[in-house]
Backbone as JSON Lines, residues from 0, in Angstrom:
{"i":0,"aa":"M","n":[-23.12,4.09,112.12],"ca":[-24.43,4.67,112.84],"c":[-25.67,4.23,112.09]}
{"i":1,"aa":"P","n":[-25.89,2.67,112.03],"ca":[-26.94,2.09,111.47],"c":[-27.94,2.43,112.21]}
{"i":2,"aa":"Y","n":[-29.35,2.46,111.47],"ca":[-30.65,2.78,112.07],"c":[-31.35,1.41,112.53]}
{"i":3,"aa":"D","n":[-31.92,1.75,113.97],"ca":[-32.47,0.4,114.24],"c":[-33.86,0.62,114.11]}
{"i":4,"aa":"R","n":[-34.61,1.81,114.22],"ca":[-35.89,2.19,114.02],"c":[-36.06,3.39,113.36]}
{"i":5,"aa":"R","n":[-37.28,3.47,112.73],"ca":[-37.59,4.63,111.76],"c":[-37.58,5.91,112.46]}
{"i":6,"aa":"S","n":[-37.86,5.88,113.89],"ca":[-37.84,7.24,114.66],"c":[-36.37,7.78,114.7]}
{"i":7,"aa":"E","n":[-35.25,6.86,114.26],"ca":[-33.81,7.51,114.27],"c":[-33.4,8.1,112.81]}
{"i":8,"aa":"L","n":[-34.22,8.01,112.06],"ca":[-33.75,8.23,110.76],"c":[-33.74,10.02,110.63]}
{"i":9,"aa":"P","n":[-33.11,10.44,109.67],"ca":[-32.99,12.0,109.76],"c":[-34.37,12.69,109.33]}
{"i":10,"aa":"D","n":[-34.45,13.66,109.69],"ca":[-35.74,14.44,109.71],"c":[-36.11,14.63,108.29]}
{"i":11,"aa":"S","n":[-35.24,14.7,107.27],"ca":[-35.44,15.02,105.9],"c":[-36.13,13.61,105.5]}
{"i":12,"aa":"V","n":[-35.85,12.38,106.0],"ca":[-36.55,11.19,105.51],"c":[-37.87,11.23,106.15]}
{"i":13,"aa":"K","n":[-37.76,11.3,107.52],"ca":[-38.99,10.95,108.4],"c":[-40.24,12.09,107.88]}
{"i":14,"aa":"D","n":[-39.69,13.21,107.64],"ca":[-40.95,14.38,107.3],"c":[-41.5,14.27,106.14]}
{"i":15,"aa":"N","n":[-40.72,13.4,105.14],"ca":[-40.91,13.51,103.76],"c":[-41.56,11.92,103.23]}
{"i":16,"aa":"L","n":[-41.02,10.98,103.61],"ca":[-41.53,9.76,103.24],"c":[-42.46,8.98,103.94]}
{"i":17,"aa":"P","n":[-43.29,8.26,103.14],"ca":[-44.47,7.41,103.87],"c":[-43.56,6.06,104.62]}
{"i":18,"aa":"D","n":[-44.24,5.71,105.56],"ca":[-43.71,4.65,106.54],"c":[-42.95,3.59,105.67]}
{"i":19,"aa":"H","n":[-43.5,3.09,104.76],"ca":[-42.96,1.91,103.93],"c":[-41.72,2.43,103.25]}
{"i":20,"aa":"A","n":[-41.63,3.55,102.58],"ca":[-40.55,4.16,102.22],"c":[-39.43,4.37,102.92]}
{"i":21,"aa":"Q","n":[-39.79,4.7,104.31],"ca":[-38.87,4.91,105.42],"c":[-38.15,3.63,105.69]}
{"i":22,"aa":"D","n":[-39.01,2.44,105.58],"ca":[-38.44,1.12,105.8],"c":[-37.48,0.7,104.82]}
{"i":23,"aa":"I","n":[-37.62,1.18,103.44],"ca":[-36.77,0.91,102.37],"c":[-35.59,1.6,102.58]}
{"i":24,"aa":"Y","n":[-35.67,2.8,103.03],"ca":[-34.58,3.65,103.33],"c":[-33.55,3.19,104.43]}
{"i":25,"aa":"K","n":[-34.2,2.91,105.45],"ca":[-33.57,2.35,106.76],"c":[-32.79,1.06,106.31]}
{"i":26,"aa":"E","n":[-33.47,0.05,105.68],"ca":[-32.85,-1.29,105.42],"c":[-31.66,-0.91,104.18]}
{"i":27,"aa":"A","n":[-31.94,-0.05,103.44],"ca":[-30.75,0.04,102.37],"c":[-29.65,0.91,103.0]}
{"i":28,"aa":"F","n":[-29.68,1.79,103.85],"ca":[-28.8,2.56,104.36],"c":[-27.98,1.44,105.12]}
{"i":29,"aa":"N","n":[-28.52,0.74,106.05],"ca":[-28.0,-0.02,107.0],"c":[-27.04,-1.14,106.14]}
{"i":30,"aa":"S","n":[-27.78,-1.72,105.02],"ca":[-26.8,-2.67,104.05],"c":[-25.69,-1.85,103.66]}
{"i":31,"aa":"A","n":[-25.87,-0.7,103.01],"ca":[-24.65,0.05,102.39],"c":[-23.73,0.67,103.56]}
{"i":32,"aa":"W","n":[-24.08,0.62,104.56],"ca":[-23.26,1.1,105.72],"c":[-22.22,-0.22,106.02]}
{"i":33,"aa":"D","n":[-22.89,-1.17,106.05],"ca":[-21.82,-2.39,106.11],"c":[-20.92,-2.83,104.74]}
{"i":34,"aa":"Q","n":[-21.76,-2.62,103.69],"ca":[-20.87,-2.79,102.38],"c":[-20.07,-1.98,102.2]}
{"i":35,"aa":"Y","n":[-20.1,-0.61,102.43],"ca":[-19.23,0.34,101.92],"c":[-18.21,0.81,102.96]}
{"i":36,"aa":"D","n":[-18.06,-0.04,104.04],"ca":[-16.92,0.5,105.07],"c":[-17.44,1.66,105.84]}
{"i":37,"aa":"H","n":[-18.58,1.63,106.27],"ca":[-19.3,2.89,107.11],"c":[-19.12,4.38,106.49]}
{"i":38,"aa":"D","n":[-19.01,4.17,105.16],"ca":[-19.11,5.63,104.47],"c":[-20.68,6.18,104.3]}
{"i":39,"aa":"E","n":[-20.93,7.12,105.36],"ca":[-22.28,7.47,105.62],"c":[-22.78,8.27,104.47]}
{"i":40,"aa":"A","n":[-21.81,9.12,103.8],"ca":[-22.57,9.8,102.61],"c":[-22.81,8.81,101.37]}
{"i":41,"aa":"R","n":[-22.06,7.88,101.21],"ca":[-22.4,6.9,100.2],"c":[-23.7,6.01,100.58]}
{"i":42,"aa":"S","n":[-23.84,5.77,101.97],"ca":[-24.97,5.03,102.38],"c":[-26.16,5.75,102.23]}
{"i":43,"aa":"H","n":[-26.19,7.07,102.53],"ca":[-27.38,7.82,102.21],"c":[-27.69,8.02,100.77]}
{"i":44,"aa":"R","n":[-26.73,8.11,99.71],"ca":[-26.97,8.03,98.44],"c":[-27.71,6.73,97.96]}
{"i":45,"aa":"V","n":[-27.24,5.55,98.44],"ca":[-27.71,4.44,98.05],"c":[-29.24,4.18,98.63]}
{"i":46,"aa":"A","n":[-29.43,4.79,99.81],"ca":[-30.7,4.44,100.5],"c":[-31.73,5.38,99.76]}
{"i":47,"aa":"W","n":[-31.34,6.57,99.22],"ca":[-32.3,7.5,98.56],"c":[-32.46,6.68,97.18]}
{"i":48,"aa":"G","n":[-31.37,5.96,96.79],"ca":[-31.73,5.44,95.28],"c":[-32.57,4.27,95.31]}
{"i":49,"aa":"A","n":[-32.43,3.56,96.5],"ca":[-33.58,2.39,97.0],"c":[-34.91,2.9,96.79]}
{"i":50,"aa":"V","n":[-35.07,3.98,97.49],"ca":[-36.29,4.61,97.71],"c":[-36.88,4.99,96.47]}
{"i":51,"aa":"K","n":[-35.97,5.63,95.41],"ca":[-36.6,5.95,94.14],"c":[-36.8,4.83,93.25]}
{"i":52,"aa":"E","n":[-36.34,3.64,93.7],"ca":[-36.94,2.45,92.83],"c":[-38.31,2.05,92.96]}
{"i":53,"aa":"K","n":[-39.17,2.47,94.2],"ca":[-40.35,2.13,94.35],"c":[-41.17,3.24,94.43]}
{"i":54,"aa":"Y","n":[-40.67,4.71,94.81],"ca":[-41.41,5.93,94.93],"c":[-40.85,6.75,94.33]}
{"i":55,"aa":"H","n":[-41.99,7.93,93.93],"ca":[-41.54,9.15,93.34],"c":[-42.19,10.23,93.87]}
{"i":56,"aa":"K","n":[-41.77,11.47,93.53],"ca":[-42.53,12.7,93.77],"c":[-43.73,12.84,92.85]}
{"i":57,"aa":"N","n":[-44.78,13.12,93.41],"ca":[-45.8,13.54,92.27],"c":[-46.05,15.1,92.32]}
{"i":58,"aa":"K","n":[-46.94,15.51,91.44],"ca":[-46.71,16.94,91.06],"c":[-47.11,17.66,92.12]}
{"i":59,"aa":"E","n":[-47.68,17.4,93.24],"ca":[-47.77,18.18,94.53],"c":[-46.56,18.16,95.35]}
{"i":60,"aa":"G","n":[-45.63,17.44,95.06],"ca":[-44.42,17.09,95.79],"c":[-44.3,15.97,96.85]}
{"i":61,"aa":"D","n":[-45.44,15.45,96.91],"ca":[-45.62,14.32,97.8],"c":[-45.0,12.93,97.11]}
{"i":62,"aa":"W","n":[-44.29,12.1,98.12],"ca":[-43.67,10.92,97.61],"c":[-44.75,9.85,97.85]}
{"i":63,"aa":"V","n":[-44.95,9.34,96.42],"ca":[-45.85,8.18,96.26],"c":[-45.45,7.0,95.77]}
{"i":64,"aa":"Q","n":[-45.84,5.89,96.05],"ca":[-45.29,4.59,95.49],"c":[-45.93,4.44,94.03]}
{"i":65,"aa":"G","n":[-44.99,4.02,93.13],"ca":[-45.26,3.6,91.76],"c":[-44.21,4.26,90.81]}
{"i":66,"aa":"K","n":[-44.48,4.18,89.61],"ca":[-43.56,4.8,88.63],"c":[-43.83,6.27,88.51]}
{"i":67,"aa":"S","n":[-42.88,7.3,88.07],"ca":[-43.27,8.52,87.8],"c":[-43.95,8.75,86.6]}
{"i":68,"aa":"D","n":[-44.75,9.74,86.47],"ca":[-45.55,10.0,85.34],"c":[-44.8,10.04,84.18]}
{"i":69,"aa":"D","n":[-43.58,10.62,84.4],"ca":[-42.55,10.92,83.19],"c":[-41.87,9.65,82.55]}
{"i":70,"aa":"A","n":[-41.96,8.61,83.49],"ca":[-41.31,7.21,82.89],"c":[-41.97,6.51,82.12]}
């Protein structure tokens, strides 16, 4: 179930991540989907991990680009 466009992403992704982060999620999920033999749960974990490489939640709970203040 790879994603062709952002509009197909789960609501938890669409409703929380900025557009660029959604693109990262989509591409990482699709790659993991192929790499890990269509393991959906693992693909979602890989996708969130890829997002967290470039984005973090700020104190207000919004996803923003850059390193965490804690890092």
